[in-house]
C-alpha positions in Angstrom: -11.9 5.7 14.5 -8.8 7.2 12.3 -7.8 5.9 8.7 -4.2 6.3 7.2 -4.5 6.8 3.5 -2.2 4.5 1.0 -3.7 5.9 -2.1 -0.4 6.6 -3.8 2.8 5.0 -3.1 5.5 5.6 -4.9 8.5 4.0 -5.9 12.3 6.2 -4.9 16.2 5.0 -5.3 17.1 4.9 -2.2 20.7 5.7 -4.5 19.8 8.6 -5.8 19.7 12.2 -3.6 17.9 14.7 -6.2 15.3 12.0 -6.7 15.0 11.6 -2.3 15.0 15.4 -2.0 12.5 15.9 -4.6 9.9 13.3 -3.2 9.7 15.8 -0.1 7.7 17.8 -2.3 5.1 15.0 -3.7 1.8 14.8 -2.9 2.0 10.8 -2.0 0.5 9.4 0.4 3.8 6.6 1.3 7.3 6.3 -0.7 8.8 3.2 -1.0 12.8 4.1 -0.8 13.7 1.5 -3.0 17.0 -0.3 -2.4 16.3 -3.5 -4.5 15.5 -3.4 -8.4 16.2 0.9 -8.4 19.5 0.3 -7.4 22.2 -1.1 -9.7 24.4 -3.4 -8.3 27.5 -1.2 -7.9 25.7 1.2 -6.3 23.9 -0.6 -3.3 26.1 -0.1 -0.7 26.6 3.1 -1.1 22.8 3.8 -1.0 21.9 2.6 2.2 24.5 5.5 3.2 22.7 8.2 0.9 19.4 6.5 2.2 19.6 6.8 5.5 21.5 11.2 5.6 18.4 11.9 3.6 15.8 10.4 6.3 17.9 11.7 9.1 17.1 15.1 7.4 13.9 14.4 7.3 11.5 16.9 5.7 9.1 13.6 4.6 5.6 15.2 6.9 3.0 12.7 7.3 4.2 10.3 4.5 4.1 6.6 5.4 8.0 5.8 4.7 8.8 2.6 3.9 12.7 0.9 2.9 12.4 -2.1 0.2 15.4 -4.0 1.0 17.3 -6.9 -1.0 16.3 -10.2 -0.2 17.6 -12.0 2.2 19.3 -14.6 0.3 21.0 -12.3 -2.0 24.8 -10.8 -1.2 23.0 -7.2 0.2 19.2 -8.1 2.3 21.4 -9.0 5.3 23.3 -5.5 5.4 20.4 -4.1 4.2 18.0 -5.2 6.8 20.7 -4.3 9.7 21.2 -0.4 8.6 17.5 -0.1 7.5 16.4 -1.2 11.7 18.4 1.8 12.4 17.3 4.8 9.9 14.0 6.9 10.6 11.7 4.7 8.7 8.2 3.3 9.1 8.1 0.1 8.0 10.7 -2.6 6.2 9.2 -3.9 2.6 10.7 -7.5 2.2 10.7 -8.8 -1.9 10.0 -12.3 -2.9 8.1 -13.8 0.8 7.1 -17.3 -0.5 5.9 -17.8 3.2 6.0 -16.5 7.1 9.2 -17.6 7.7 10.7 -15.4 5.0 8.6 -12.8 7.3 10.4 -14.1 10.4 13.8 -14.2 9.2 13.8 -10.7 8.5 12.3 -10.1 11.8 14.8 -12.3 13.8 16.9 -9.2 12.5 15.1 -6.1 12.2 13.0 -6.6 16.4 9.6 -5.2 16.2 10.3 -2.9 13.4 7.1 -3.6 11.0 7.2 -6.0 8.0 5.3 -5.1 4.7 5.7 -8.4 1.9 6.0 -8.3 -1.9 3.2 -10.4 -2.9 4.8 -11.7 -6.0 6.2 -15.0 -6.4 3.2 -17.4 -6.9 4.5 -19.2 -3.4 4.1 -16.3 -1.6 0.7 -15.7 -3.2 -0.6 -19.4 -2.1 0.2 -18.7 0.8 -0.8 -15.9 1.9 -2.8 -16.0 4.3 -0.4 -17.7 7.1 2.2 -13.8 5.7 -0.2 -11.8 6.4 -0.9 -13.6 10.1 2.7 -13.1 11.1 2.3 -10.3 14.0 4.6 -8.4 12.3 3.1 -7.7 9.2 1.7 -4.7 8.4 1.1 -4.8 4.4 0.9 -6.0 1.2 2.8 -4.8 -2.0 1.1 -6.9 -5.4 4.5 -7.0 -7.4 2.3 -8.0 -10.5 4.8 -7.4 -12.9 7.5 -10.4 -11.2 4.5 -12.5 -10.8 2.8 -11.8 -13.8 7.0 -13.5 -15.1 6.3 -16.4 -12.5 2.4 -17.0 -14.0 3.4 -17.0 -18.0 -0.1 -14.9 -18.1 -0.3 -12.2 -20.8 -1.2 -8.6 -20.4 -4.0 -7.9 -20.7 -6.1 -4.6 -19.3 -8.6 -5.9 -17.6 -6.2 -8.4 -16.3 -8.1 -11.1 -15.6 -5.0 -13.7 -15.8 -3.9 -12.2 -12.6 -7.4 -11.5 -11.1 -7.6 -14.7 -9.0 -3.9 -14.2 -7.2 -5.4 -10.3 -6.4 -8.3 -11.3 -4.8 -6.1 -14.3 -3.2 -4.0 -11.2 -2.0 -7.1 -9.3 -0.8 -8.8 -11.8 1.1 -5.6 -12.5 3.4 -4.7 -9.1 4.2 -8.5 -8.0 5.0 -8.8 -11.2 6.9 -6.1 -10.1 8.9 -6.0 -6.7 8.8 -3.2 -5.5 6.4 -3.3 -2.9 4.2 -2.6 -4.1 0.2 -1.7 -1.6 -1.9 -2.0 -2.6 -5.5 0.9 -3.1 -8.4 2.2 -0.4 -10.7 1.2 0.3 -13.9 4.0 0.4 -16.6 2.8 3.2 -18.8 3.3 6.3 -17.0 2.3 8.2 -19.8 -0.9 6.6 -20.4 -3.8 8.4 -18.2 -6.7 6.5 -18.8 -5.0 3.5 -18.5 -4.0 3.9 -15.3 -7.3 5.3 -14.3 -9.1 2.6 -15.7 -7.0 0.0 -13.4 -6.9 2.5 -10.2 -10.7 1.8 -10.4 -10.1 -1.3 -11.2 -8.3 -1.9 -7.5 -10.4 1.1 -5.9 -13.2 -1.5 -6.7 -11.8 -4.6 -6.0 -10.8 -3.2 -2.4 -6.8 -2.4 -2.5 -6.2 0.4 -0.6 -4.2 2.7 -3.1 -1.5 1.6 -5.8 2.3 1.5 -6.0 3.5 4.5 -8.8 6.8 3.8 -10.7 6.2 7.7 -11.6 5.4 11.1 -10.4 3.1 11.8 -13.3 1.0 9.2 -11.7 -0.2 10.8 -8.7 -3.1 13.4 -8.9 -5.1 10.6 -10.9 -3.9 7.6 -8.2 -5.0 10.0 -5.3 -8.4 11.5 -7.2 -9.6 7.7 -7.7 -8.8 6.6 -4.5 -10.5 9.3 -2.5 -13.7 9.2 -1.1 -15.7 11.8 -3.4 -18.1 14.6 -2.2 -20.8 11.8 -3.2 -20.1 9.2 -1.1 -18.8 12.1 1.8 -21.6 13.2 1.2 -24.2 9.7 1.8 -21.5 9.0 4.7 -22.7 11.4 7.0 -26.2 11.4 6.1 -25.9 7.6 6.6 -24.9 7.9 10.4 -26.9 10.6 11.1 -30.5 8.4 10.1 -29.1 5.8 11.8 -28.2 7.6 14.9 -32.0 8.9 14.8 -33.6 6.1 14.8 -31.4 4.8 18.0 -32.0 8.3 20.1 -35.7 7.4 19.2 -36.2 4.0 19.4 -38.5 3.8 16.4 -38.7 2.7 13.0 -35.5 2.1 11.0 -32.9 4.5 9.4 -33.8 4.3 5.3 -31.3 6.7 3.6 -32.5 7.3 -0.3 -34.7 4.3 -0.2 -31.8 2.0 1.6 -32.4 0.2 5.0 -28.7 1.3 7.0 -27.8 -0.8 8.8 -24.3 -1.1 11.4 -22.7 -2.3 9.0 -23.6 0.5 6.3 -22.5 3.0 9.7 -19.0 1.2 10.0 -18.6 1.8 6.0 -19.7 5.5 6.4 -17.4 6.5 9.6 -14.2 5.0 7.4 -15.3 7.1 4.2 -15.6 10.0 6.4 -12.0 9.6 8.7 -10.4 8.9 5.3 -11.5 12.1 4.1 -10.6 13.9 7.3 -6.9 12.4 7.2 -6.5 13.1 3.8 -7.5 16.9 4.2 -4.4 16.8 7.0 -2.0 15.5 4.7 
């Protein structure tokens, strides 16, 4: 079993050579090279060439390389997609996804390239199950700022007004084996607030969190990594279960709790995640 980590997913402007270079040395699991919000309209065409050059030069190691294009209904979206198809990237990220037809429109342009979907509209969240079911969809990114605007909900530390939407995304993602990454935390100098929101996202079931600043990486990586206690428990659960299977007697018990096959599956994922993180 191999589990690829997506603890920290950092947005990097596709038009900024300095930022593109700096990203090569950041301890993030994935990078979203942004051609949309982070690039001004007058720089969007040039940004394609800048990003293509940086990716061809390489140096990003094992980090997942995801490119966010402009929406297909903009003047840049179609050409973005055609350009990204030939870039050295792992996936293409489509903003403002409302339904599976939006995903298919992109698939028609990029062939078999894996697609990620920004879940940032009310229609998109409502149709999350059909979006996740599309055979090329590999990941969801929660676009919580745009979604909050559409919902007209207030910003709260507990994100209660958005909880239903977040859980709908997760239900769809888990039903179809799709990666799910939480939205950004806007106050990049507030480590305590970031940690609390990361912990909430982790506990809900997100695989990681999108970030707007390198200063957020350490906190996010720490929260979404298995702790030493979790790794130790996972090992003991597997050992106890395998011992019972070997002897054919009794039931596996660890720390006073019965260990069943479902616990072993989770334990193996924890150890695989720890191994993958170590290899990074």
